[in-house]
Residue, then its C-alpha position, 0 to 999 in steps of 0.5 A: m413457405a413465407f417470411v416476414l420481416v419483424v422491427p418496428s414500424q414507426r421508423v421503416v418506410v420501405r423493407r425488401w428482400d433482394k428476391a422474389h422468391y429463394q430456393p432453400g440454402e440460398a442466401c437473401r439481402l435484406s434491405v432495410l430504408g427509414r428514418g432514424l433507424g439509430k447509431g448502433p446496430l439492429t435486430i432483425t426478426v425474420e419470422s414464417e408463416s404456416e398454412g395456418g397462419i401461425w408466426t414462427p421466428v426463424a432468425k435474428l439478424r443484425a444489421e449497421a446503419g449508415a452514417g444517416e441512419s436511413e438504411t441498413v442492409a442485412s445478409w443471412r441464409f433462406p434455412k435449406e429444411p422447412v420451418v415446422p408450425g410448433a417446433a420454436t427455433v430462433r438463431e441469434a446473431d452471436g450464433s447461440m441458438l434456442s431451438h425445440a422450444r414446446f409445451e413439457d404437457l400439454r394438459d397443463l393448459e387445460r388447468d390454472g396453474a403453471v405450464w411448463m414450457l421446454a427448450q434446447a438453448h445452445g450459446f446461453e449457458g448461465g444466462c437468465l431467459q424470458v419466457l412469454l406465451e401468448r394466446e390469439g383473440e379473436r380479433g387475432e391480436w396477441l394476448p399475453v397470458g404469462g410468463a416466466v425467467a429461468t436459467v438455462r443449465s447444460s443448455s436447456l431451457r426449463a420454465a414454469v409460466s404462471l398463467n394469468a387468471s382470466k385466459e380470454 
């Protein structure tokens, strides 16, 4: 299982974990060096790549930039369980978690109209979340094909994502 750091590249020069390999459940530290990292906290997304080349977010970390705005360190614990492709889970820095994101009915992708997305959204009660649906293009780029905003109720999110007319 490999992980990658996702941050705006125009301000990051070096990003590195404190070790090359981790055991499940092991604590790790991520150092980020750059220019103009900002005065406020950085949000760092950690993703896992499946054997099929699909990247799935697994954690969002918060890290405070130092006084020179050129270095920050974030701590994280490597997951005890493997990341399952197609079952996205993201844990925010405040402990809220979006998990078990999935399509309600895969046949909706073959029809025009809406695709229903479901997810468990613990810690987001009453909040509005944006759902973006993307499709991988021929050159490996991710192209938006639809989006929606839905309110979390009973720790669940259900959103009708309208598909764009052209589904390349």
